[in-house]
Backbone of each chain as nested JSON, in Angstrom:
{
  "chains": [
    {"id": "A", "residues": [
      {"number": 1, "name": "MET", "atoms": {"N": [94.446, 57.502, 162.113], "CA": [93.729, 58.649, 161.574], "C": [92.225, 58.382, 161.549]}},
      {"number": 2, "name": "LEU", "atoms": {"N": [91.868, 57.143, 161.127], "CA": [90.451, 56.759, 161.081], "C": [89.866, 56.741, 162.488]}},
      {"number": 3, "name": "ASP", "atoms": {"N": [90.684, 56.278, 163.495], "CA": [90.222, 56.255, 164.885], "C": [89.876, 57.658, 165.361]}},
      {"number": 4, "name": "ARG", "atoms": {"N": [90.747, 58.607, 165.001], "CA": [90.512, 59.993, 165.43], "C": [89.264, 60.537, 164.752]}},
      {"number": 5, "name": "LEU", "atoms": {"N": [89.051, 60.156, 163.5], "CA": [87.874, 60.621, 162.761], "C": [86.599, 60.067, 163.385]}},
      {"number": 6, "name": "LEU", "atoms": {"N": [86.659, 58.77, 163.786], "CA": [85.483, 58.126, 164.37], "C": [85.164, 58.671, 165.758]}},
      {"number": 7, "name": "SER", "atoms": {"N": [86.187, 59.181, 166.437], "CA": [85.961, 59.711, 167.785], "C": [85.316, 61.091, 167.778]}},
      {"number": 8, "name": "LEU", "atoms": {"N": [85.205, 61.701, 166.587], "CA": [84.615, 63.047, 166.494], "C": [83.1, 62.964, 166.508]}},
      {"number": 9, "name": "GLU", "atoms": {"N": [82.441, 64.122, 166.767], "CA": [80.989, 64.218, 166.653], "C": [80.621, 64.131, 165.183]}},
      {"number": 10, "name": "VAL", "atoms": {"N": [79.318, 63.967, 164.898], "CA": [78.859, 63.775, 163.512], "C": [79.313, 64.908, 162.578]}},
      {"number": 11, "name": "PRO", "atoms": {"N": [79.092, 66.199, 162.947], "CA": [79.553, 67.257, 162.015], "C": [81.061, 67.189, 161.788]}},
      {"number": 12, "name": "GLY", "atoms": {"N": [81.766, 66.853, 162.856], "CA": [83.22, 66.727, 162.73], "C": [83.591, 65.578, 161.818]}},
      {"number": 13, "name": "ARG", "atoms": {"N": [82.828, 64.455, 161.969], "CA": [83.102, 63.297, 161.102], "C": [82.886, 63.654, 159.63]}},
      {"number": 14, "name": "ILE", "atoms": {"N": [81.785, 64.368, 159.384], "CA": [81.486, 64.751, 157.987], "C": [82.586, 65.642, 157.445]}},
      {"number": 15, "name": "ALA", "atoms": {"N": [82.982, 66.604, 158.267], "CA": [84.042, 67.522, 157.823], "C": [85.334, 66.764, 157.6]}},
      {"number": 16, "name": "GLY", "atoms": {"N": [85.648, 65.85, 158.502], "CA": [86.879, 65.057, 158.361], "C": [86.836, 64.198, 157.128]}},
      {"number": 17, "name": "ALA", "atoms": {"N": [85.671, 63.566, 156.912], "CA": [85.552, 62.702, 155.735], "C": [85.7, 63.511, 154.454]}},
      {"number": 18, "name": "ALA", "atoms": {"N": [85.106, 64.722, 154.507], "CA": [85.211, 65.584, 153.327], "C": [86.661, 65.945, 153.062]}},
      {"number": 19, "name": "LEU", "atoms": {"N": [87.393, 66.256, 154.122], "CA": [88.814, 66.589, 153.969], "C": [89.592, 65.408, 153.403]}},
      {"number": 20, "name": "LEU", "atoms": {"N": [89.265, 64.219, 153.935], "CA": [89.947, 62.999, 153.467], "C": [89.678, 62.764, 151.978]}},
      {"number": 21, "name": "LEU", "atoms": {"N": [88.416, 62.956, 151.6], "CA": [88.053, 62.785, 150.185], "C": [88.784, 63.801, 149.298]}},
      {"number": 22, "name": "LEU", "atoms": {"N": [88.812, 65.035, 149.812], "CA": [89.474, 66.096, 149.051], "C": [90.95, 65.78, 148.844]}},
      {"number": 23, "name": "ALA", "atoms": {"N": [91.622, 65.308, 149.905], "CA": [93.047, 64.983, 149.808], "C": [93.27, 63.842, 148.826]}},
      {"number": 24, "name": "THR", "atoms": {"N": [92.389, 62.813, 148.922], "CA": [92.522, 61.664, 148.009], "C": [92.342, 62.107, 146.556]}},
      {"number": 25, "name": "PHE", "atoms": {"N": [91.344, 62.988, 146.352], "CA": [91.062, 63.483, 145.004], "C": [92.263, 64.27, 144.462]}},
      {"number": 26, "name": "ALA", "atoms": {"N": [92.825, 65.128, 145.349], "CA": [93.973, 65.941, 144.924], "C": [95.166, 65.059, 144.579]}},
      {"number": 27, "name": "LEU", "atoms": {"N": [95.411, 64.062, 145.417], "CA": [96.532, 63.15, 145.135], "C": [96.314, 62.424, 143.81]}},
      {"number": 28, "name": "GLY", "atoms": {"N": [95.074, 62.012, 143.573], "CA": [94.748, 61.317, 142.324], "C": [94.969, 62.202, 141.122]}},
      {"number": 29, "name": "ARG", "atoms": {"N": [94.584, 63.465, 141.306], "CA": [94.774, 64.406, 140.192], "C": [96.251, 64.588, 139.878]}},
      {"number": 30, "name": "CYS", "atoms": {"N": [97.064, 64.724, 140.932], "CA": [98.516, 64.888, 140.733], "C": [99.069, 63.704, 139.98]}},
      {"number": 31, "name": "ASP", "atoms": {"N": [98.65, 62.517, 140.42], "CA": [99.149, 61.299, 139.782], "C": [98.734, 61.267, 138.305]}},
      {"number": 32, "name": "GLY", "atoms": {"N": [97.479, 61.639, 138.02], "CA": [96.996, 61.657, 136.639], "C": [97.755, 62.654, 135.792]}},
      {"number": 33, "name": "ALA", "atoms": {"N": [98.029, 63.838, 136.359], "CA": [98.754, 64.87, 135.611], "C": [100.161, 64.407, 135.282]}},
      {"number": 34, "name": "ARG", "atoms": {"N": [100.786, 63.708, 136.265], "CA": [102.151, 63.218, 136.031], "C": [102.146, 62.164, 134.929]}},
      {"number": 35, "name": "ARG", "atoms": {"N": [101.125, 61.289, 134.999], "CA": [101.022, 60.248, 133.961], "C": [100.835, 60.875, 132.577]}},
      {"number": 36, "name": "GLU", "atoms": {"N": [100.006, 61.937, 132.512], "CA": [99.75, 62.6, 131.234], "C": [101.024, 63.257, 130.702]}},
      {"number": 37, "name": "ALA", "atoms": {"N": [101.775, 63.88, 131.619], "CA": [103.036, 64.521, 131.203], "C": [104.005, 63.479, 130.659]}},
      {"number": 38, "name": "MET", "atoms": {"N": [104.066, 62.327, 131.338], "CA": [104.975, 61.261, 130.88], "C": [104.531, 60.722, 129.524]}},
      {"number": 39, "name": "ARG", "atoms": {"N": [103.178, 60.61, 129.368], "CA": [102.657, 60.106, 128.089], "C": [103.023, 61.071, 126.955]}},
      {"number": 40, "name": "GLN", "atoms": {"N": [102.878, 62.379, 127.238], "CA": [103.206, 63.375, 126.216], "C": [104.691, 63.371, 125.89]}},
      {"number": 41, "name": "GLU", "atoms": {"N": [105.511, 63.205, 126.934], "CA": [106.969, 63.167, 126.709], "C": [107.345, 61.964, 125.845]}},
      {"number": 42, "name": "ALA", "atoms": {"N": [106.712, 60.828, 126.127], "CA": [106.991, 59.621, 125.337], "C": [106.551, 59.814, 123.886]}},
      {"number": 43, "name": "ALA", "atoms": {"N": [105.388, 60.45, 123.695], "CA": [104.888, 60.694, 122.336], "C": [105.83, 61.633, 121.594]}},
      {"number": 44, "name": "ARG", "atoms": {"N": [106.339, 62.646, 122.334], "CA": [107.27, 63.594, 121.707], "C": [108.548, 62.881, 121.293]}},
      {"number": 45, "name": "ALA", "atoms": {"N": [109.059, 62.037, 122.155], "CA": [110.295, 61.309, 121.849], "C": [110.097, 60.394, 120.641]}},
      {"number": 46, "name": "THR", "atoms": {"N": [108.943, 59.731, 120.584], "CA": [108.649, 58.858, 119.445], "C": [108.593, 59.672, 118.146]}},
      {"number": 47, "name": "ALA", "atoms": {"N": [107.96, 60.85, 118.214], "CA": [107.84, 61.7, 117.021], "C": [109.218, 62.167, 116.55]}},
      {"number": 48, "name": "VAL", "atoms": {"N": [110.087, 62.487, 117.515], "CA": [111.437, 62.948, 117.147], "C": [112.204, 61.829, 116.452]}},
      {"number": 49, "name": "VAL", "atoms": {"N": [112.104, 60.622, 116.998], "CA": [112.82, 59.483, 116.39], "C": [112.291, 59.216, 114.979]}},
      {"number": 50, "name": "GLU", "atoms": {"N": [110.967, 59.291, 114.829], "CA": [110.381, 59.077, 113.492], "C": [110.834, 60.157, 112.517]}},
      {"number": 51, "name": "ALA", "atoms": {"N": [110.871, 61.403, 112.981], "CA": [111.295, 62.514, 112.111], "C": [112.75, 62.352, 111.707]}},
      {"number": 52, "name": "MET", "atoms": {"N": [113.581, 61.905, 112.672], "CA": [115.0, 61.702, 112.351], "C": [115.163, 60.6, 111.307]}},
      {"number": 53, "name": "GLY", "atoms": {"N": [114.353, 59.578, 111.423], "CA": [114.401, 58.487, 110.437], "C": [114.002, 58.967, 109.056]}},
      {"number": 54, "name": "ARG", "atoms": {"N": [112.896, 59.744, 109.008], "CA": [112.446, 60.295, 107.711], "C": [113.522, 61.188, 107.116]}},
      {"number": 55, "name": "ASN", "atoms": {"N": [114.117, 62.035, 107.963], "CA": [115.128, 62.981, 107.484], "C": [116.365, 62.244, 106.969]}},
      {"number": 56, "name": "ALA", "atoms": {"N": [116.757, 61.192, 107.66], "CA": [117.932, 60.423, 107.206], "C": [117.653, 59.802, 105.843]}},
      {"number": 57, "name": "GLY", "atoms": {"N": [116.447, 59.273, 105.668], "CA": [116.08, 58.7, 104.365], "C": [116.086, 59.755, 103.272]}},
      {"number": 58, "name": "ALA", "atoms": {"N": [115.565, 60.95, 103.597], "CA": [115.519, 62.038, 102.612], "C": [116.929, 62.491, 102.246]}},
      {"number": 59, "name": "HIS", "atoms": {"N": [117.83, 62.509, 103.24], "CA": [119.226, 62.875, 102.967], "C": [119.869, 61.863, 102.027]}},
      {"number": 60, "name": "THR", "atoms": {"N": [119.618, 60.586, 102.277], "CA": [120.204, 59.532, 101.433], "C": [119.696, 59.669, 100.002]}},
      {"number": 61, "name": "ASP", "atoms": {"N": [118.368, 59.88, 99.86], "CA": [117.793, 60.055, 98.518], "C": [118.399, 61.262, 97.816]}},
      {"number": 62, "name": "ALA", "atoms": {"N": [118.553, 62.363, 98.559], "CA": [119.093, 63.591, 97.958], "C": [120.539, 63.397, 97.514]}},
      {"number": 63, "name": "ALA", "atoms": {"N": [121.314, 62.666, 98.306], "CA": [122.717, 62.434, 97.948], "C": [122.809, 61.608, 96.666]}},
      {"number": 64, "name": "ALA", "atoms": {"N": [121.954, 60.592, 96.56], "CA": [121.952, 59.762, 95.348], "C": [121.502, 60.592, 94.149]}},
      {"number": 65, "name": "ALA", "atoms": {"N": [120.477, 61.423, 94.351], "CA": [119.98, 62.267, 93.26], "C": [121.043, 63.273, 92.83]}},
      {"number": 66, "name": "ARG", "atoms": {"N": [121.79, 63.803, 93.801], "CA": [122.834, 64.788, 93.481], "C": [123.889, 64.165, 92.577]}},
      {"number": 67, "name": "ALA", "atoms": {"N": [124.302, 62.962, 92.906], "CA": [125.312, 62.284, 92.084], "C": [124.777, 62.019, 90.677]}},
      {"number": 68, "name": "ALA", "atoms": {"N": [123.53, 61.551, 90.595], "CA": [122.937, 61.257, 89.285], "C": [122.76, 62.543, 88.473]}},
      {"number": 69, "name": "ASP", "atoms": {"N": [122.297, 63.616, 89.13], "CA": [122.102, 64.899, 88.435], "C": [123.423, 65.411, 87.875]}},
      {"number": 70, "name": "THR", "atoms": {"N": [124.46, 65.378, 88.704], "CA": [125.764, 65.891, 88.274], "C": [126.275, 65.115, 87.065]}},
      {"number": 71, "name": "ALA", "atoms": {"N": [126.17, 63.795, 87.132], "CA": [126.646, 62.97, 86.007], "C": [125.862, 63.293, 84.736]}},
      {"number": 72, "name": "ALA", "atoms": {"N": [124.539, 63.442, 84.853], "CA": [123.706, 63.71, 83.673], "C": [124.03, 65.076, 83.078]}},
      {"number": 73, "name": "ILE", "atoms": {"N": [124.232, 66.061, 83.93], "CA": [124.499, 67.424, 83.438], "C": [125.874, 67.503, 82.787]}},
      {"number": 74, "name": "VAL", "atoms": {"N": [126.864, 66.877, 83.403], "CA": [128.217, 66.856, 82.819], "C": [128.185, 66.173, 81.461]}},
      {"number": 75, "name": "GLN", "atoms": {"N": [127.449, 65.059, 81.375], "CA": [127.359, 64.324, 80.109], "C": [126.675, 65.172, 79.039]}},
      {"number": 76, "name": "GLN", "atoms": {"N": [125.596, 65.837, 79.409], "CA": [124.89, 66.66, 78.409], "C": [125.761, 67.817, 77.942]}},
      {"number": 77, "name": "LYS", "atoms": {"N": [126.478, 68.429, 78.875], "CA": [127.359, 69.543, 78.508], "C": [128.441, 69.069, 77.547]}},
      {"number": 78, "name": "LYS", "atoms": {"N": [129.002, 67.892, 77.821], "CA": [130.04, 67.341, 76.953], "C": [129.481, 67.085, 75.553]}},
      {"number": 79, "name": "GLU", "atoms": {"N": [128.28, 66.534, 75.484], "CA": [127.681, 66.233, 74.178], "C": [127.41, 67.51, 73.384]}},
      {"number": 80, "name": "LEU", "atoms": {"N": [126.978, 68.558, 74.081], "CA": [126.723, 69.827, 73.39], "C": [128.023, 70.422, 72.852]}},
      {"number": 81, "name": "ILE", "atoms": {"N": [129.051, 70.407, 73.672], "CA": [130.35, 70.945, 73.241], "C": [130.902, 70.114, 72.075]}},
      {"number": 82, "name": "ASP", "atoms": {"N": [130.796, 68.786, 72.202], "CA": [131.276, 67.905, 71.125], "C": [130.574, 68.207, 69.807]}},
      {"number": 83, "name": "ALA", "atoms": {"N": [129.291, 68.561, 69.891], "CA": [128.503, 68.78, 68.673], "C": [128.928, 70.034, 67.921]}},
      {"number": 84, "name": "ILE", "atoms": {"N": [129.588, 70.962, 68.591], "CA": [129.903, 72.229, 67.913], "C": [131.4, 72.494, 67.765]}},
      {"number": 85, "name": "GLN", "atoms": {"N": [132.228, 71.782, 68.504], "CA": [133.633, 72.195, 68.562], "C": [134.411, 71.953, 67.277]}},
      {"number": 86, "name": "SER", "atoms": {"N": [133.946, 71.02, 66.442], "CA": [134.72, 70.726, 65.226], "C": [134.295, 71.618, 64.053]}},
      {"number": 87, "name": "ILE", "atoms": {"N": [133.286, 72.448, 64.259], "CA": [132.806, 73.321, 63.184], "C": [133.659, 74.6, 63.175]}},
      {"number": 88, "name": "PRO", "atoms": {"N": [134.135, 75.032, 61.98], "CA": [134.947, 76.267, 61.935], "C": [134.194, 77.445, 62.535]}},
      {"number": 89, "name": "ASP", "atoms": {"N": [134.932, 78.236, 63.28], "CA": [134.316, 79.375, 63.959], "C": [133.944, 80.46, 62.95]}},
      {"number": 90, "name": "THR", "atoms": {"N": [132.92, 81.219, 63.241], "CA": [132.48, 82.335, 62.398], "C": [132.147, 83.522, 63.289]}},
      {"number": 91, "name": "HIS", "atoms": {"N": [131.893, 84.662, 62.637], "CA": [131.311, 85.772, 63.395], "C": [129.888, 85.38, 63.737]}},
      {"number": 92, "name": "PRO", "atoms": {"N": [129.443, 85.724, 64.907], "CA": [128.02, 85.486, 65.216], "C": [127.144, 86.343, 64.304]}},
      {"number": 93, "name": "ASP", "atoms": {"N": [125.924, 85.907, 64.066], "CA": [125.027, 86.713, 63.23], "C": [124.597, 87.964, 64.016]}},
      {"number": 94, "name": "PRO", "atoms": {"N": [124.014, 88.94, 63.329], "CA": [123.687, 90.217, 63.999], "C": [122.817, 90.053, 65.239]}},
      {"number": 95, "name": "VAL", "atoms": {"N": [121.901, 89.137, 65.173], "CA": [121.03, 88.941, 66.345], "C": [121.863, 88.471, 67.533]}},
      {"number": 96, "name": "ARG", "atoms": {"N": [122.752, 87.503, 67.295], "CA": [123.597, 86.997, 68.391], "C": [124.537, 88.088, 68.903]}},
      {"number": 97, "name": "VAL", "atoms": {"N": [125.031, 88.927, 67.977], "CA": [125.915, 90.01, 68.414], "C": [125.146, 90.991, 69.302]}},
      {"number": 98, "name": "ALA", "atoms": {"N": [123.949, 91.363, 68.843], "CA": [123.148, 92.303, 69.641], "C": [122.826, 91.713, 71.013]}},
      {"number": 99, "name": "LEU", "atoms": {"N": [122.507, 90.413, 71.024], "CA": [122.217, 89.736, 72.288], "C": [123.449, 89.721, 73.192]}},
      {"number": 100, "name": "GLY", "atoms": {"N": [124.594, 89.398, 72.581], "CA": [125.838, 89.355, 73.361], "C": [126.207, 90.714, 73.915]}},
      {"number": 101, "name": "CYS", "atoms": {"N": [126.052, 91.752, 73.086], "CA": [126.36, 93.112, 73.555], "C": [125.472, 93.477, 74.738]}},
      {"number": 102, "name": "GLN", "atoms": {"N": [124.196, 93.126, 74.627], "CA": [123.293, 93.457, 75.729], "C": [123.654, 92.67, 76.985]}},
      {"number": 103, "name": "ARG", "atoms": {"N": [124.072, 91.43, 76.81], "CA": [124.505, 90.637, 77.981], "C": [125.721, 91.292, 78.634]}},
      {"number": 104, "name": "LEU", "atoms": {"N": [126.663, 91.746, 77.826], "CA": [127.859, 92.377, 78.395], "C": [127.485, 93.668, 79.125]}},
      {"number": 105, "name": "ARG", "atoms": {"N": [126.542, 94.419, 78.546], "CA": [126.1, 95.651, 79.226], "C": [125.401, 95.296, 80.542]}},
      {"number": 106, "name": "ALA", "atoms": {"N": [124.572, 94.263, 80.493], "CA": [123.786, 93.892, 81.677], "C": [124.679, 93.443, 82.833]}},
      {"number": 107, "name": "GLN", "atoms": {"N": [125.833, 92.899, 82.511], "CA": [126.706, 92.462, 83.61], "C": [127.686, 93.564, 84.015]}},
      {"number": 108, "name": "GLY", "atoms": {"N": [127.404, 94.773, 83.565], "CA": [128.153, 95.924, 84.082], "C": [129.169, 96.518, 83.14]}},
      {"number": 109, "name": "GLY", "atoms": {"N": [129.244, 95.982, 81.913], "CA": [130.217, 96.528, 80.965], "C": [129.776, 97.904, 80.475]}},
      {"number": 110, "name": "ARG", "atoms": {"N": [130.682, 98.883, 80.571], "CA": [130.35, 100.217, 80.068], "C": [130.633, 100.223, 78.565]}},
      {"number": 111, "name": "ASP", "atoms": {"N": [129.854, 100.996, 77.837], "CA": [129.962, 100.996, 76.381], "C": [131.397, 101.213, 75.915]}},
      {"number": 112, "name": "ALA", "atoms": {"N": [132.134, 102.115, 76.611], "CA": [133.503, 102.415, 76.188], "C": [134.4, 101.19, 76.295]}},
      {"number": 113, "name": "ASN", "atoms": {"N": [134.045, 100.26, 77.194], "CA": [134.896, 99.076, 77.394], "C": [134.424, 97.867, 76.6]}},
      {"number": 114, "name": "LEU", "atoms": {"N": [133.292, 97.995, 75.936], "CA": [132.765, 96.847, 75.195], "C": [133.525, 96.682, 73.88]}},
      {"number": 115, "name": "PRO", "atoms": {"N": [133.489, 95.481, 73.306], "CA": [134.124, 95.291, 71.992], "C": [133.557, 96.298, 70.999]}},
      {"number": 116, "name": "ALA", "atoms": {"N": [134.389, 96.663, 69.991], "CA": [134.001, 97.699, 69.024], "C": [132.66, 97.39, 68.369]}},
      {"number": 117, "name": "VAL", "atoms": {"N": [132.41, 96.108, 68.134], "CA": [131.175, 95.732, 67.444], "C": [129.936, 96.175, 68.228]}},
      {"number": 118, "name": "CYS", "atoms": {"N": [130.063, 96.317, 69.522], "CA": [128.926, 96.751, 70.342], "C": [128.743, 98.267, 70.301]}},
      {"number": 119, "name": "ARG", "atoms": {"N": [129.725, 98.97, 69.78], "CA": [129.624, 100.434, 69.751], "C": [129.178, 100.957, 68.398]}},
      {"number": 120, "name": "SER", "atoms": {"N": [128.922, 100.047, 67.437], "CA": [128.448, 100.482, 66.123], "C": [127.023, 101.003, 66.268]}},
      {"number": 121, "name": "PRO", "atoms": {"N": [126.578, 101.88, 65.371], "CA": [125.248, 102.497, 65.508], "C": [124.129, 101.48, 65.701]}},
      {"number": 122, "name": "SER", "atoms": {"N": [124.208, 100.355, 65.007], "CA": [123.126, 99.376, 65.108], "C": [123.302, 98.482, 66.326]}},
      {"number": 123, "name": "GLY", "atoms": {"N": [124.47, 98.557, 66.92], "CA": [124.739, 97.686, 68.062], "C": [125.162, 96.301, 67.645]}},
      {"number": 124, "name": "ALA", "atoms": {"N": [125.221, 96.082, 66.339], "CA": [125.619, 94.765, 65.858], "C": [126.148, 94.882, 64.437]}},
      {"number": 125, "name": "GLU", "atoms": {"N": [127.082, 94.028, 64.109], "CA": [127.594, 93.974, 62.745], "C": [127.036, 92.743, 62.071]}},
      {"number": 126, "name": "ALA", "atoms": {"N": [127.138, 92.732, 60.774], "CA": [126.648, 91.566, 60.037], "C": [127.504, 90.357, 60.364]}},
      {"number": 127, "name": "GLY", "atoms": {"N": [126.876, 89.188, 60.358], "CA": [127.618, 87.963, 60.596], "C": [128.338, 87.529, 59.33]}},
      {"number": 128, "name": "GLY", "atoms": {"N": [128.966, 86.351, 59.374], "CA": [129.649, 85.839, 58.198], "C": [130.909, 85.118, 58.591]}},
      {"number": 129, "name": "ALA", "atoms": {"N": [131.596, 84.564, 57.596], "CA": [132.807, 83.799, 57.87], "C": [133.88, 84.707, 58.437]}},
      {"number": 130, "name": "ARG", "atoms": {"N": [134.668, 84.175, 59.386], "CA": [135.728, 84.986, 59.981], "C": [136.954, 84.965, 59.103]}}
    ]},
    {"id": "B", "residues": [
      {"number": 1, "name": "MET", "atoms": {"N": [130.103, 85.049, 84.348], "CA": [130.297, 86.254, 83.54], "C": [130.488, 85.858, 82.084]}},
      {"number": 2, "name": "ALA", "atoms": {"N": [129.798, 86.561, 81.222], "CA": [129.952, 86.293, 79.794], "C": [131.274, 86.891, 79.314]}},
      {"number": 3, "name": "PRO", "atoms": {"N": [132.053, 86.136, 78.553], "CA": [133.298, 86.702, 78.019], "C": [132.978, 87.627, 76.842]}},
      {"number": 4, "name": "ALA", "atoms": {"N": [133.839, 88.607, 76.621], "CA": [133.609, 89.571, 75.53], "C": [133.581, 88.876, 74.17]}},
      {"number": 5, "name": "GLU", "atoms": {"N": [134.219, 87.712, 74.075], "CA": [134.287, 86.99, 72.79], "C": [132.914, 86.552, 72.283]}},
      {"number": 6, "name": "ILE", "atoms": {"N": [131.898, 86.586, 73.122], "CA": [130.583, 86.131, 72.649], "C": [130.034, 87.01, 71.528]}},
      {"number": 7, "name": "VAL", "atoms": {"N": [130.627, 88.207, 71.35], "CA": [130.13, 89.074, 70.269], "C": [131.016, 89.012, 69.024]}},
      {"number": 8, "name": "THR", "atoms": {"N": [132.114, 88.264, 69.104], "CA": [132.996, 88.168, 67.934], "C": [133.184, 86.735, 67.468]}},
      {"number": 9, "name": "SER", "atoms": {"N": [132.773, 85.768, 68.26], "CA": [132.984, 84.362, 67.916], "C": [131.709, 83.557, 68.155]}},
      {"number": 10, "name": "ALA", "atoms": {"N": [131.205, 82.959, 67.093], "CA": [130.005, 82.125, 67.232], "C": [130.284, 80.949, 68.166]}},
      {"number": 11, "name": "GLN", "atoms": {"N": [131.524, 80.461, 68.106], "CA": [131.9, 79.347, 68.977], "C": [131.846, 79.767, 70.45]}},
      {"number": 12, "name": "ALA", "atoms": {"N": [132.408, 80.939, 70.728], "CA": [132.388, 81.431, 72.112], "C": [130.954, 81.687, 72.574]}},
      {"number": 13, "name": "ALA", "atoms": {"N": [130.121, 82.212, 71.661], "CA": [128.714, 82.461, 72.019], "C": [128.009, 81.152, 72.338]}},
      {"number": 14, "name": "ALA", "atoms": {"N": [128.282, 80.126, 71.514], "CA": [127.651, 78.821, 71.753], "C": [128.175, 78.201, 73.05]}},
      {"number": 15, "name": "ASP", "atoms": {"N": [129.473, 78.343, 73.284], "CA": [130.048, 77.821, 74.539], "C": [129.373, 78.483, 75.751]}},
      {"number": 16, "name": "TYR", "atoms": {"N": [129.148, 79.789, 75.607], "CA": [128.501, 80.512, 76.708], "C": [127.07, 80.008, 76.906]}},
      {"number": 17, "name": "ASP", "atoms": {"N": [126.377, 79.766, 75.787], "CA": [125.008, 79.221, 75.9], "C": [125.019, 77.88, 76.636]}},
      {"number": 18, "name": "VAL", "atoms": {"N": [125.987, 77.049, 76.288], "CA": [126.071, 75.732, 76.93], "C": [126.329, 75.892, 78.427]}},
      {"number": 19, "name": "ALA", "atoms": {"N": [127.223, 76.834, 78.756], "CA": [127.535, 77.06, 80.175], "C": [126.304, 77.564, 80.933]}},
      {"number": 20, "name": "VAL", "atoms": {"N": [125.555, 78.476, 80.297], "CA": [124.347, 79.007, 80.947], "C": [123.325, 77.891, 81.131]}},
      {"number": 21, "name": "GLU", "atoms": {"N": [123.194, 77.061, 80.097], "CA": [122.225, 75.962, 80.18], "C": [122.596, 74.99, 81.308]}},
      {"number": 22, "name": "ALA", "atoms": {"N": [123.884, 74.665, 81.388], "CA": [124.33, 73.742, 82.444], "C": [124.114, 74.356, 83.824]}},
      {"number": 23, "name": "TRP", "atoms": {"N": [124.377, 75.674, 83.925], "CA": [124.152, 76.37, 85.204], "C": [122.675, 76.278, 85.601]}},
      {"number": 24, "name": "GLY", "atoms": {"N": [121.802, 76.523, 84.615], "CA": [120.364, 76.444, 84.899], "C": [119.937, 75.041, 85.295]}},
      {"number": 25, "name": "MET", "atoms": {"N": [120.489, 74.06, 84.617], "CA": [120.134, 72.67, 84.95], "C": [120.6, 72.315, 86.355]}},
      {"number": 26, "name": "ARG", "atoms": {"N": [121.81, 72.763, 86.715], "CA": [122.307, 72.478, 88.073], "C": [121.401, 73.12, 89.112]}},
      {"number": 27, "name": "GLY", "atoms": {"N": [121.008, 74.363, 88.826], "CA": [120.144, 75.073, 89.775], "C": [118.801, 74.385, 89.95]}},
      {"number": 28, "name": "TRP", "atoms": {"N": [118.171, 74.016, 88.834], "CA": [116.864, 73.377, 88.942], "C": [116.966, 71.979, 89.533]}},
      {"number": 29, "name": "ALA", "atoms": {"N": [118.078, 71.306, 89.256], "CA": [118.26, 69.986, 89.873], "C": [118.343, 70.138, 91.398]}},
      {"number": 30, "name": "ALA", "atoms": {"N": [119.028, 71.202, 91.835], "CA": [119.135, 71.44, 93.284], "C": [117.763, 71.79, 93.867]}},
      {"number": 31, "name": "VAL", "atoms": {"N": [117.0, 72.615, 93.146], "CA": [115.652, 72.966, 93.617], "C": [114.791, 71.706, 93.735]}},
      {"number": 32, "name": "THR", "atoms": {"N": [114.892, 70.853, 92.728], "CA": [114.11, 69.612, 92.734], "C": [114.499, 68.723, 93.916]}},
      {"number": 33, "name": "ARG", "atoms": {"N": [115.797, 68.598, 94.16], "CA": [116.246, 67.767, 95.297], "C": [115.759, 68.358, 96.618]}},
      {"number": 34, "name": "LEU", "atoms": {"N": [115.89, 69.668, 96.758], "CA": [115.424, 70.309, 97.998], "C": [113.923, 70.106, 98.183]}},
      {"number": 35, "name": "CYS", "atoms": {"N": [113.178, 70.212, 97.081], "CA": [111.722, 70.057, 97.148], "C": [111.363, 68.645, 97.619]}},
      {"number": 36, "name": "HIS", "atoms": {"N": [112.011, 67.646, 97.031], "CA": [111.707, 66.259, 97.416], "C": [112.145, 65.987, 98.857]}},
      {"number": 37, "name": "TRP", "atoms": {"N": [113.259, 66.596, 99.248], "CA": [113.715, 66.432, 100.639], "C": [112.684, 67.023, 101.597]}},
      {"number": 38, "name": "ALA", "atoms": {"N": [112.195, 68.23, 101.255], "CA": [111.212, 68.887, 102.127], "C": [109.913, 68.081, 102.17]}},
      {"number": 39, "name": "ARG", "atoms": {"N": [109.51, 67.545, 101.026], "CA": [108.26, 66.773, 101.007], "C": [108.407, 65.494, 101.835]}},
      {"number": 40, "name": "ALA", "atoms": {"N": [109.592, 64.875, 101.745], "CA": [109.833, 63.666, 102.545], "C": [109.782, 63.981, 104.036]}},
      {"number": 41, "name": "ASN", "atoms": {"N": [110.06, 65.233, 104.377], "CA": [110.03, 65.638, 105.793], "C": [108.688, 66.233, 106.196]}},
      {"number": 42, "name": "GLY", "atoms": {"N": [107.692, 66.099, 105.311], "CA": [106.348, 66.471, 105.712], "C": [105.777, 67.725, 105.095]}},
      {"number": 43, "name": "MET", "atoms": {"N": [106.573, 68.473, 104.329], "CA": [106.032, 69.7, 103.736], "C": [105.053, 69.326, 102.607]}},
      {"number": 44, "name": "GLU", "atoms": {"N": [103.923, 70.008, 102.585], "CA": [102.946, 69.749, 101.521], "C": [103.275, 70.661, 100.346]}},
      {"number": 45, "name": "VAL", "atoms": {"N": [103.951, 70.121, 99.358], "CA": [104.402, 70.916, 98.217], "C": [104.471, 70.027, 96.989]}},
      {"number": 46, "name": "ASP", "atoms": {"N": [104.162, 70.627, 95.827], "CA": [104.283, 69.886, 94.567], "C": [105.703, 70.056, 94.054]}},
      {"number": 47, "name": "CYS", "atoms": {"N": [106.373, 68.949, 93.767], "CA": [107.758, 69.004, 93.315], "C": [107.863, 68.625, 91.833]}},
      {"number": 48, "name": "PRO", "atoms": {"N": [108.85, 69.208, 91.117], "CA": [109.108, 68.767, 89.755], "C": [109.494, 67.29, 89.773]}},
      {"number": 49, "name": "ALA", "atoms": {"N": [109.157, 66.598, 88.698], "CA": [109.507, 65.167, 88.628], "C": [111.017, 65.022, 88.552]}},
      {"number": 50, "name": "ARG", "atoms": {"N": [111.504, 63.94, 89.11], "CA": [112.953, 63.67, 89.032], "C": [113.305, 63.068, 87.691]}}
    ]}
  ]
}
């Protein structure tokens, strides 16, 4: 190829050399672009592996926290129930009755279906021993 | 669902309160776990303390 280039006249040589330079430049660019794509792919793969590692750690922490939370909540609920279950039951006081009636209404209970105490004019009866 | 007994029995009303409280605690515990999980995965968020 170089022999053919050298056998040309000067303008031809310049044009040939320019073409050769252009081809070399284009090939270099292709090679650089491929290298950049590979570098980006490697960076993406590294990021995915790191994210998976972080996520696995977060899952492990959450599982441990879930077990601890459940145990703590069950224990607290038991202690609250234990604190009140041995006390003789009574009628709730008027405020609690009014609150309870409103809760029953809020969850869809129609007045006709509510306990009689909720249908009294005040919406609540006086509390006291049952 | 609240039982109708909450308006006739102080015990039932208290039991219901305990159940509601436990439900709320379970919910917030789940929110807290989700928040910490999201933060561990890069989300910028303030989470309730564990």
